[in-house]
TIMI-2910 file (N, C-alpha, C, CB; in pm, 1 decimal, decimal comma, always signed):
<rs>
+----------+----------+----------+----------+----------+----------+----------+----------+----------+----------+----------+----------+------+
!      n_x !      n_y !      n_z !     ca_x !     ca_y !     ca_z !      c_x !      c_y !      c_z !     cb_x !     cb_y !     cb_z ! resn !
+----------+----------+----------+----------+----------+----------+----------+----------+----------+----------+----------+----------+------+
!  -4844,2 !  +3376,4 !  +2067,7 !  -4819,4 !  +3239,6 !  +2110,6 !  -4953,5 !  +3172,8 !  +2140,9 !  -4725,5 !  +3236,0 !  +2235,2 !  Met !
!  -4966,3 !  +3049,8 !  +2097,2 !  -5090,9 !  +2976,8 !  +2116,2 !  -5113,7 !  +2944,6 !  +2263,2 !  -5090,3 !  +2848,5 !  +2033,8 !  Ala !
!  -5238,5 !  +2959,2 !  +2304,0 !  -5275,0 !  +2926,6 !  +2441,5 !  -5295,3 !  +2776,2 !  +2453,6 !  -5402,9 !  +3003,0 !  +2484,9 !  Lys !
!  -5262,2 !  +2720,6 !  +2568,7 !  -5281,4 !  +2577,1 !  +2589,9 !  -5430,3 !  +2546,5 !  +2586,4 !  -5218,5 !  +2530,9 !  +2725,0 !  Lys !
!  -5465,1 !  +2445,2 !  +2511,1 !  -5605,7 !  +2412,0 !  +2488,7 !  -5651,3 !  +2297,5 !  +2576,9 !  -5628,8 !  +2376,8 !  +2343,3 !  Ser !
!  -5780,7 !  +2300,7 !  +2605,0 !  -5842,2 !  +2182,9 !  +2663,7 !  -5856,5 !  +2082,2 !  +2550,9 !  -5981,3 !  +2215,7 !  +2731,8 !  Asp !
!  -5853,8 !  +1954,4 !  +2584,6 !  -5871,1 !  +1851,7 !  +2483,0 !  -6015,5 !  +1851,6 !  +2435,0 !  -5831,6 !  +1712,8 !  +2537,6 !  Leu !
!  -6034,4 !  +1823,8 !  +2307,4 !  -6169,4 !  +1806,7 !  +2256,4 !  -6230,9 !  +1684,9 !  +2323,2 !  -6170,0 !  +1791,9 !  +2101,7 !  Leu !
!  -6359,8 !  +1689,4 !  +2354,3 !  -6423,6 !  +1573,1 !  +2415,0 !  -6401,3 !  +1448,2 !  +2329,5 !  -6574,0 !  +1598,5 !  +2434,1 !  Pro !
!  -6367,2 !  +1338,7 !  +2395,7 !  -6348,3 !  +1213,2 !  +2324,9 !  -6210,6 !  +1191,6 !  +2265,4 !  -6446,6 !  +1203,7 !  +2218,4 !  Gly !
!  -6119,5 !  +1286,5 !  +2281,1 !  -5988,5 !  +1270,2 !  +2219,4 !  -5883,1 !  +1212,5 !  +2313,7 !  -5941,4 !  +1402,2 !  +2167,5 !  Thr !
!  -5908,7 !  +1210,6 !  +2442,4 !  -5806,6 !  +1163,1 !  +2535,7 !  -5771,6 !  +1016,5 !  +2511,1 !  -5854,2 !  +1181,7 !  +2679,6 !  Leu !
!  -5872,5 !   +931,1 !  +2492,9 !  -5844,9 !   +790,8 !  +2464,9 !  -5761,4 !   +777,5 !  +2338,1 !  -5975,8 !   +711,4 !  +2451,4 !  Asp !
!  -5797,3 !   +851,5 !  +2236,4 !  -5723,1 !   +850,4 !  +2109,9 !  -5576,9 !   +887,2 !  +2132,3 !  -5787,0 !   +947,3 !  +2009,1 !  Leu !
!  -5551,9 !   +994,2 !  +2205,2 !  -5414,5 !  +1039,3 !  +2229,3 !  -5334,8 !   +938,6 !  +2311,6 !  -5415,4 !  +1174,1 !  +2300,0 !  Leu !
!  -5397,7 !   +879,2 !  +2411,1 !  -5329,9 !   +778,7 !  +2493,5 !  -5295,1 !   +655,8 !  +2409,7 !  -5418,3 !   +738,2 !  +2614,0 !  Ile !
!  -5393,0 !   +605,9 !  +2333,7 !  -5369,0 !   +486,6 !  +2252,5 !  -5260,6 !   +512,3 !  +2147,9 !  -5498,9 !   +441,7 !  +2184,0 !  Leu !
!  -5265,6 !   +629,2 !  +2085,2 !  -5163,9 !   +661,3 !  +1984,3 !  -5025,8 !   +669,5 !  +2049,0 !  -5197,7 !   +794,6 !  +1912,9 !  Lys !
!  -5017,8 !   +730,8 !  +2164,7 !  -4890,0 !   +741,0 !  +2236,5 !  -4836,1 !   +602,6 !  +2268,9 !  -4906,3 !   +823,3 !  +2366,1 !  Thr !
!  -4922,8 !   +514,3 !  +2316,1 !  -4878,8 !   +379,5 !  +2351,4 !  -4848,1 !   +293,8 !  +2228,7 !  -4984,3 !   +311,5 !  +2435,6 !  Leu !
!  -4897,9 !   +333,4 !  +2111,9 !  -4865,1 !   +258,4 !  +1990,2 !  -4717,0 !   +273,9 !  +1956,0 !  -4952,5 !   +306,0 !  +1871,9 !  Ser !
!  -4653,9 !   +374,6 !  +2013,1 !  -4510,6 !   +398,6 !  +1991,1 !  -4423,6 !   +320,5 !  +2089,2 !  -4480,0 !   +547,5 !  +2003,1 !  Arg !
!  -4485,7 !   +260,7 !  +2191,2 !  -4411,8 !   +180,8 !  +2287,9 !  -4465,3 !   +200,5 !  +2428,9 !  -4264,1 !   +215,6 !  +2283,1 !  Gly !
!  -4429,2 !   +109,0 !  +2520,3 !  -4476,7 !   +116,5 !  +2659,5 !  -4432,0 !   +246,6 !  +2726,9 !  -4425,4 !     -4,5 !  +2740,0 !  Pro !
!  -4518,3 !   +297,5 !  +2813,5 !  -4489,8 !   +420,6 !  +2887,4 !  -4556,5 !   +413,5 !  +3023,6 !  -4538,3 !   +545,8 !  +2809,1 !  Gln !
!  -4500,9 !   +487,3 !  +3118,7 !  -4570,0 !   +507,1 !  +3246,2 !  -4657,7 !   +630,8 !  +3232,2 !  -4468,4 !   +522,2 !  +3365,9 !  His !
!  -4747,0 !   +652,0 !  +3326,8 !  -4844,0 !   +761,0 !  +3316,5 !  -4781,5 !   +896,6 !  +3290,7 !  -4924,6 !   +767,9 !  +3440,9 !  Gly !
!  -4681,8 !   +933,3 !  +3370,4 !  -4617,7 !  +1062,8 !  +3351,2 !  -4554,0 !  +1071,2 !  +3212,2 !  -4511,7 !  +1086,9 !  +3460,2 !  Tyr !
!  -4496,7 !   +961,2 !  +3166,4 !  -4435,7 !   +957,7 !  +3033,4 !  -4538,2 !   +979,1 !  +2923,1 !  -4364,6 !   +825,6 !  +3012,0 !  Gly !
!  -4658,8 !   +924,2 !  +2941,4 !  -4766,1 !   +944,1 !  +2843,8 !  -4802,1 !  +1092,0 !  +2836,6 !  -4890,7 !   +859,4 !  +2880,6 !  Ile !
!  -4824,1 !  +1152,6 !  +2952,9 !  -4860,3 !  +1295,1 !  +2957,3 !  -4750,6 !  +1380,6 !  +2895,7 !  -4886,9 !  +1339,9 !  +3102,1 !  Ala !
!  -4625,9 !  +1350,7 !  +2928,1 !  -4512,8 !  +1426,7 !  +2875,1 !  -4500,4 !  +1409,0 !  +2724,1 !  -4382,9 !  +1383,9 !  +2943,8 !  Leu !
!  -4521,5 !  +1287,6 !  +2675,5 !  -4513,9 !  +1260,5 !  +2532,2 !  -4620,8 !  +1338,9 !  +2455,8 !  -4529,3 !  +1110,3 !  +2505,6 !  Ser !
!  -4742,6 !  +1340,0 !  +2507,7 !  -4850,8 !  +1415,3 !  +2442,1 !  -4816,3 !  +1563,4 !  +2439,3 !  -4986,2 !  +1392,9 !  +2515,0 !  Ile !
!  -4765,3 !  +1614,5 !  +2549,0 !  -4726,6 !  +1755,4 !  +2555,6 !  -4617,1 !  +1786,3 !  +2454,2 !  -4679,3 !  +1791,7 !  +2697,3 !  Lys !
!  -4514,9 !  +1701,8 !  +2448,5 !  -4403,6 !  +1723,4 !  +2354,4 !  -4448,3 !  +1709,5 !  +2209,6 !  -4290,3 !  +1624,7 !  +2382,6 !  Arg !
!  -4524,3 !  +1602,4 !  +2179,1 !  -4569,6 !  +1579,1 !  +2042,0 !  -4656,6 !  +1694,2 !  +1992,1 !  -4646,9 !  +1447,3 !  +2033,4 !  Gln !
!  -4731,9 !  +1756,0 !  +2082,6 !  -4820,1 !  +1867,0 !  +2043,8 !  -4749,0 !  +2002,2 !  +2051,1 !  -4943,9 !  +1869,3 !  +2133,3 !  Ser !
!  -4618,7 !  +1998,3 !  +2072,8 !  -4538,5 !  +2120,7 !  +2087,6 !  -4596,2 !  +2210,9 !  +2196,5 !  -4531,6 !  +2197,4 !  +1953,9 !  Glu !
!  -4628,2 !  +2149,6 !  +2309,9 !  -4679,1 !  +2215,4 !  +2430,5 !  -4821,3 !  +2271,3 !  +2417,4 !  -4586,9 !  +2326,4 !  +2468,0 !  Asp !
!  -4892,7 !  +2235,9 !  +2312,0 !  -5029,1 !  +2286,2 !  +2295,2 !  -5130,0 !  +2207,8 !  +2378,8 !  -5068,9 !  +2280,7 !  +2148,6 !  Ala !
!  -5099,9 !  +2080,2 !  +2407,2 !  -5191,6 !  +1995,5 !  +2483,1 !  -5128,1 !  +1952,0 !  +2613,4 !  -5233,0 !  +1873,2 !  +2401,2 !  Leu !
!  -5201,1 !  +1968,3 !  +2720,4 !  -5156,7 !  +1923,8 !  +2851,9 !  -5262,1 !  +1830,1 !  +2908,5 !  -5131,8 !  +2044,6 !  +2947,6 !  Thr !
!  -5219,7 !  +1711,2 !  +2947,1 !  -5311,1 !  +1614,1 !  +3006,3 !  -5286,8 !  +1613,3 !  +3156,7 !  -5291,4 !  +1470,8 !  +2944,4 !  Val !
!  -5388,6 !  +1648,6 !  +3231,6 !  -5379,1 !  +1652,5 !  +3376,8 !  -5393,4 !  +1511,7 !  +3434,5 !  -5486,4 !  +1746,2 !  +3435,6 !  Glu !
!  -5328,0 !  +1488,1 !  +3548,1 !  -5334,9 !  +1358,1 !  +3614,6 !  -5478,3 !  +1317,2 !  +3644,6 !  -5254,4 !  +1360,8 !  +3743,2 !  Glu !
!  -5560,8 !  +1414,0 !  +3680,8 !  -5700,2 !  +1386,6 !  +3714,5 !  -5781,6 !  +1335,1 !  +3597,7 !  -5764,2 !  +1509,6 !  +3767,9 !  Gly !
!  -5734,0 !  +1355,1 !  +3476,8 !  -5798,4 !  +1301,0 !  +3357,0 !  -5725,7 !  +1176,9 !  +3307,0 !  -5803,4 !  +1407,0 !  +3246,5 !  Ser !
!  -5593,1 !  +1179,9 !  +3314,2 !  -5511,6 !  +1072,4 !  +3258,1 !  -5535,3 !   +938,1 !  +3327,0 !  -5365,6 !  +1108,9 !  +3267,7 !  Leu !
!  -5523,8 !   +934,7 !  +3458,5 !  -5529,7 !   +805,7 !  +3528,0 !  -5667,7 !   +740,1 !  +3522,4 !  -5489,0 !   +823,8 !  +3671,9 !  Tyr !
!  -5778,1 !   +815,0 !  +3531,8 !  -5908,2 !   +749,7 !  +3509,1 !  -5922,1 !   +696,0 !  +3366,3 !  -6021,7 !   +848,2 !  +3538,0 !  Pro !
!  -5867,0 !   +767,0 !  +3267,7 !  -5872,5 !   +718,9 !  +3128,7 !  -5789,1 !   +592,0 !  +3112,8 !  -5822,3 !   +828,2 !  +3030,8 !  Ala !
!  -5673,9 !   +587,1 !  +3177,6 !  -5592,1 !   +465,9 !  +3173,1 !  -5664,3 !   +349,0 !  +3239,9 !  -5456,3 !   +490,3 !  +3241,1 !  Leu !
!  -5731,5 !   +375,6 !  +3350,6 !  -5806,3 !   +270,6 !  +3419,7 !  -5919,7 !   +218,7 !  +3331,2 !  -5862,5 !   +323,3 !  +3553,5 !  Gln !
!  -5990,0 !   +308,7 !  +3262,6 !  -6095,8 !   +266,2 !  +3169,3 !  -6037,1 !   +180,2 !  +3058,1 !  -6168,3 !   +389,0 !  +3108,8 !  Arg !
!  -5921,0 !   +221,2 !  +3007,4 !  -5855,1 !   +145,9 !  +2900,1 !  -5813,6 !     +6,5 !  +2947,5 !  -5732,2 !   +222,6 !  +2848,9 !  Ser !
!  -5769,3 !     -3,0 !  +3071,7 !  -5736,4 !   -134,4 !  +3129,2 !  -5861,4 !   -222,3 !  +3136,4 !  -5674,1 !   -118,2 !  +3270,6 !  Leu !
!  -5970,8 !   -166,0 !  +3185,4 !  -6095,2 !   -241,1 !  +3198,6 !  -6150,2 !   -284,6 !  +3063,5 !  -6198,6 !   -158,0 !  +3271,8 !  Leu !
!  -6128,6 !   -202,3 !  +2961,3 !  -6173,7 !   -235,2 !  +2825,2 !  -6081,8 !   -337,5 !  +2757,9 !  -6180,9 !   -108,0 !  +2739,9 !  Gln !
!  -5964,0 !   -358,8 !  +2814,0 !  -5868,7 !   -451,0 !  +2754,6 !  -5784,1 !   -387,7 !  +2644,9 !  -5941,2 !   -569,2 !  +2699,6 !  Gly !
!  -5786,6 !   -254,7 !  +2636,4 !  -5709,7 !   -185,1 !  +2532,7 !  -5562,9 !   -173,1 !  +2569,3 !  -5767,6 !    -46,9 !  +2508,2 !  Trp !
!  -5533,8 !   -174,9 !  +2698,9 !  -5395,7 !   -168,6 !  +2746,6 !  -5377,4 !   -272,2 !  +2856,7 !  -5359,9 !    -25,5 !  +2798,3 !  Val !
!  -5252,5 !   -307,4 !  +2880,8 !  -5218,7 !   -388,4 !  +2996,7 !  -5112,7 !   -310,8 !  +3073,3 !  -5168,2 !   -532,8 !  +2955,9 !  Lys !
!  -5094,7 !   -345,8 !  +3199,2 !  -5001,1 !   -270,4 !  +3282,4 !  -4916,5 !   -364,5 !  +3365,4 !  -5075,9 !   -172,5 !  +3373,2 !  Ala !
!  -4794,4 !   -321,9 !  +3390,2 !  -4706,8 !   -395,0 !  +3481,9 !  -4614,9 !   -295,8 !  +3551,7 !  -4624,0 !   -503,8 !  +3406,5 !  Glu !
!  -4577,3 !   -332,8 !  +3672,3 !  -4489,2 !   -247,5 !  +3751,5 !  -4344,7 !   -269,3 !  +3708,0 !  -4505,8 !   -276,5 !  +3903,0 !  Trp !
!  -4275,0 !   -158,3 !  +3682,9 !  -4133,5 !   -161,1 !  +3645,2 !  -4064,8 !    -41,4 !  +3709,0 !  -4115,7 !   -159,6 !  +3489,4 !  Lys !
!  -3933,7 !    -36,8 !  +3692,5 !  -3856,1 !    +77,8 !  +3739,6 !  -3841,3 !   +178,7 !  +3625,0 !  -3715,7 !    +32,3 !  +3792,6 !  Met !
!  -3854,5 !   +306,6 !  +3658,8 !  -3836,5 !   +411,7 !  +3559,2 !  -3688,5 !   +440,2 !  +3539,3 !  -3910,6 !   +539,7 !  +3601,0 !  Thr !
!  -3659,8 !   +528,2 !  +3445,3 !  -3521,5 !   +569,1 !  +3419,4 !  -3461,0 !   +643,7 !  +3538,8 !  -3515,3 !   +657,4 !  +3294,5 !  Glu !
!  -3547,3 !   +695,6 !  +3627,4 !  -3498,7 !   +763,5 !  +3747,6 !  -3502,6 !   +670,7 !  +3869,7 !  -3582,3 !   +889,6 !  +3774,5 !  Thr !
!  -3515,1 !   +540,7 !  +3843,2 !  -3510,5 !   +438,5 !  +3947,1 !  -3629,1 !   +444,8 !  +4044,1 !  -3382,3 !   +451,5 !  +4024,0 !  Asn !
!  -3744,5 !   +482,0 !  +3991,2 !  -3867,5 !   +481,6 !  +4070,5 !  -3959,1 !   +373,0 !  +4017,3 !  -3938,1 !   +620,6 !  +4066,7 !  Arg !
!  -4036,4 !   +316,4 !  +4104,6 !  -4131,9 !   +213,5 !  +4065,0 !  -4255,5 !   +282,1 !  +4005,1 !  -4171,2 !   +122,8 !  +4187,4 !  Arg !
!  -4295,8 !   +237,6 !  +3885,7 !  -4411,5 !   +296,9 !  +3819,2 !  -4484,7 !   +190,6 !  +3738,8 !  -4368,7 !   +413,9 !  +3727,9 !  Ala !
!  -4608,5 !   +216,1 !  +3714,1 !  -4690,6 !   +125,6 !  +3633,7 !  -4671,0 !   +162,9 !  +3486,7 !  -4842,8 !   +133,7 !  +3675,0 !  Arg !
!  -4621,5 !    +69,0 !  +3407,3 !  -4601,0 !    +90,4 !  +3264,5 !  -4717,4 !    +29,4 !  +3187,5 !  -4466,1 !    +29,3 !  +3217,8 !  Phe !
!  -4767,8 !   +104,4 !  +3091,3 !  -4882,6 !    +63,2 !  +3012,2 !  -4836,6 !    +23,7 !  +2872,6 !  -4987,9 !   +175,8 !  +3005,2 !  Tyr !
!  -4895,9 !    -84,7 !  +2820,7 !  -4864,6 !   -135,5 !  +2688,4 !  -4994,6 !   -154,2 !  +2611,7 !  -4784,9 !   -268,3 !  +2696,7 !  Thr !
!  -4994,5 !   -117,0 !  +2485,7 !  -5111,1 !   -133,8 !  +2400,1 !  -5131,5 !   -281,8 !  +2368,3 !  -5095,6 !    -51,9 !  +2270,1 !  Leu !
!  -5254,8 !   -328,7 !  +2375,5 !  -5289,1 !   -466,4 !  +2340,0 !  -5339,8 !   -470,4 !  +2195,7 !  -5396,2 !   -524,2 !  +2437,9 !  Thr !
!  -5363,3 !   -589,5 !  +2143,9 !  -5421,8 !   -601,7 !  +2009,2 !  -5559,5 !   -534,7 !  +2004,9 !  -5433,4 !   -751,4 !  +1967,6 !  Glu !
!  -5638,2 !   -553,9 !  +2111,7 !  -5768,6 !   -487,1 !  +2118,3 !  -5750,4 !   -335,1 !  +2117,9 !  -5846,6 !   -531,8 !  +2244,9 !  Ala !
!  -5644,3 !   -288,5 !  +2182,1 !  -5614,4 !   -145,6 !  +2184,0 !  -5575,3 !    -94,1 !  +2046,9 !  -5504,0 !   -116,6 !  +2282,7 !  Gly !
!  -5500,5 !   -173,4 !  +1970,9 !  -5464,3 !   -134,4 !  +1833,5 !  -5589,5 !   -122,3 !  +1747,0 !  -5366,0 !   -237,4 !  +1771,2 !  Arg !
!  -5679,7 !   -216,1 !  +1764,6 !  -5805,8 !   -211,7 !  +1691,3 !  -5888,0 !    -88,6 !  +1732,0 !  -5886,5 !   -340,8 !  +1716,1 !  Ser !
!  -5892,7 !    -61,8 !  +1862,0 !  -5965,7 !    +54,6 !  +1911,9 !  -5902,3 !   +183,7 !  +1862,2 !  -5970,3 !    +53,5 !  +2065,1 !  Gln !
!  -5769,4 !   +187,6 !  +1854,2 !  -5700,3 !   +305,8 !  +1801,5 !  -5748,5 !   +335,5 !  +1660,0 !  -5546,5 !   +285,2 !  +1803,0 !  Leu !
!  -5760,1 !   +232,4 !  +1576,9 !  -5811,7 !   +252,0 !  +1441,0 !  -5951,9 !   +309,6 !  +1441,5 !  -5810,8 !   +120,8 !  +1364,7 !  Gly !
!  -6037,4 !   +257,9 !  +1529,1 !  -6175,0 !   +307,5 !  +1540,0 !  -6177,0 !   +452,2 !  +1589,0 !  -6257,0 !   +218,4 !  +1635,1 !  Ala !
!  -6091,0 !   +483,7 !  +1686,9 !  -6084,4 !   +620,5 !  +1741,1 !  -6035,0 !   +718,8 !  +1635,0 !  -5991,7 !   +625,4 !  +1864,9 !  Glu !
!  -5936,2 !   +678,2 !  +1556,1 !  -5885,3 !   +765,0 !  +1448,6 !  -5996,1 !   +791,1 !  +1347,3 !  -5761,7 !   +700,8 !  +1378,5 !  Ile !
!  -6069,6 !   +687,3 !  +1310,3 !  -6179,5 !   +702,0 !  +1215,1 !  -6286,3 !   +798,6 !  +1266,9 !  -6242,2 !   +565,7 !  +1185,8 !  Ser !
!  -6326,7 !   +781,8 !  +1394,1 !  -6426,4 !   +872,1 !  +1453,8 !  -6375,0 !  +1015,9 !  +1455,9 !  -6461,9 !   +826,6 !  +1597,1 !  Lys !
!  -6247,9 !  +1032,6 !  +1490,6 !  -6189,6 !  +1166,2 !  +1497,4 !  -6187,4 !  +1230,9 !  +1358,5 !  -6047,0 !  +1159,9 !  +1556,1 !  Phe !
!  -6146,7 !  +1155,9 !  +1258,0 !  -6143,1 !  +1209,6 !  +1121,6 !  -6282,0 !  +1248,8 !  +1073,7 !  -6082,2 !  +1107,5 !  +1025,8 !  Glu !
!  -6384,5 !  +1169,7 !  +1109,2 !  -6521,9 !  +1204,7 !  +1073,5 !  -6565,6 !  +1333,0 !  +1143,1 !  -6617,1 !  +1090,3 !  +1109,4 !  Gln !
!  -6528,1 !  +1347,9 !  +1270,3 !  -6563,4 !  +1468,4 !  +1344,9 !  -6496,4 !  +1591,5 !  +1283,5 !  -6523,0 !  +1453,7 !  +1492,8 !  Met !
!  -6367,1 !  +1578,6 !  +1249,5 !  -6294,7 !  +1690,9 !  +1189,3 !  -6355,8 !  +1727,9 !  +1054,8 !  -6145,5 !  +1656,4 !  +1172,2 !  Ile !
!  -6393,0 !  +1628,4 !   +974,3 !  -6455,8 !  +1654,9 !   +844,5 !  -6589,1 !  +1728,3 !   +863,1 !  -6477,9 !  +1522,7 !   +767,0 !  Ala !
!  -6668,4 !  +1686,4 !   +962,0 !  -6797,2 !  +1751,4 !   +987,5 !  -6778,0 !  +1894,9 !  +1035,0 !  -6877,4 !  +1672,2 !  +1091,3 !  Ala !
!  -6680,2 !  +1916,8 !  +1122,6 !  -6651,4 !  +2052,8 !  +1169,6 !  -6604,7 !  +2139,8 !  +1053,5 !  -6544,4 !  +2050,8 !  +1281,4 !  Ile !
!  -6522,0 !  +2084,4 !   +967,1 !  -6473,8 !  +2159,0 !   +850,6 !  -6588,7 !  +2201,1 !   +760,8 !  -6373,9 !  +2075,4 !   +771,2 !  Ser !
!  -6688,7 !  +2113,9 !   +744,6 !  -6805,5 !  +2149,2 !   +664,3 !  -6880,7 !  +2267,1 !   +725,9 !  -6899,0 !  +2028,5 !   +650,1 !  Leu !
!  -6897,0 !  +2265,1 !   +855,8 !  -6967,8 !  +2373,3 !   +924,3 !  -6891,8 !  +2504,5 !   +910,6 !  -6988,1 !  +2339,1 !  +1072,7 !  Val !
!  -6759,2 !  +2498,0 !   +919,2 !  -6677,8 !  +2619,3 !   +910,8 !  -6665,7 !  +2673,6 !   +768,8 !  -6540,4 !  +2592,1 !   +965,6 !  Leu !
!  -6693,0 !  +2590,6 !   +670,3 !  -6681,2 !  +2634,3 !   +530,2 !  -6812,2 !  +2698,3 !   +484,8 !  -6644,2 !  +2514,4 !   +437,3 !  Ser !
!  -6814,0 !  +2739,1 !   +363,1 !  -6936,2 !  +2793,4 !   +302,9 !  -7011,8 !  +2684,3 !   +228,9 !  -6903,0 !  +2909,4 !   +207,2 !  Asp !
!  -6991,7 !  +2562,3 !   +271,5 !  -7051,9 !  +2443,8 !   +211,0 !  -7204,5 !  +2447,3 !   +225,3 !  -6994,9 !  +2315,7 !   +275,8 !  His !
!  -7275,5 !  +2415,8 !   +115,3 !  -7419,0 !  +2406,5 !   +118,3 !  -7458,3 !  +2260,1 !   +131,9 !  -7481,1 !  +2469,8 !     -7,7 !  Thr !
!  -7535,9 !  +2225,6 !   +234,7 !  -7575,1 !  +2085,5 !   +253,6 !  -7652,3 !  +2031,2 !   +133,4 !  -7659,7 !  +2071,1 !   +380,0 !  Pro !
!  -7635,7 !  +1901,7 !   +103,8 !  -7699,4 !  +1838,5 !    -11,3 !  -7852,0 !  +1855,0 !     -9,1 !  -7663,2 !  +1690,4 !    -15,4 !  Lys !
!  -7912,6 !  +1838,1 !   +108,6 !  -8060,0 !  +1846,9 !   +115,3 !  -8112,4 !  +1988,6 !    +92,5 !  -8108,5 !  +1796,9 !   +250,5 !  Glu !
!  -8024,3 !  +2088,4 !    +96,7 !  -8066,3 !  +2227,2 !    +72,7 !  -8070,0 !  +2257,9 !    -77,2 !  -7971,2 !  +2325,7 !   +144,7 !  Ala !
!  -8016,0 !  +2168,6 !   -158,2 !  -8011,2 !  +2192,0 !   -304,0 !  -8139,1 !  +2161,3 !   -371,8 !  -7904,2 !  +2111,3 !   -366,7 !  Leu !
+----------+----------+----------+----------+----------+----------+----------+----------+----------+----------+----------+----------+------+
</rs>
């Protein structure tokens, strides 16, 4: 069974923005969605999630409003903004470039300048 992984540096914003692209969520819902979508491989701790959400608010990538949850509790719900949709595209692009670079290192690929 796979061990729960720490998130790769720089991926938390990407995961939050992608989660919110599916619809508004409160903080716990975001963490739960990431855990479920990753089939329990990724766990986002509150100590990381809420500062990342606050940064996203300050950047204008998300907006927040207080609403009642399905369990009748008051919670802050986050919604992706147009700036957040644009940032999501940029984050996906950066992530894909990082994965491609890691794949090159893991392969038997010979760098062009070595030829």
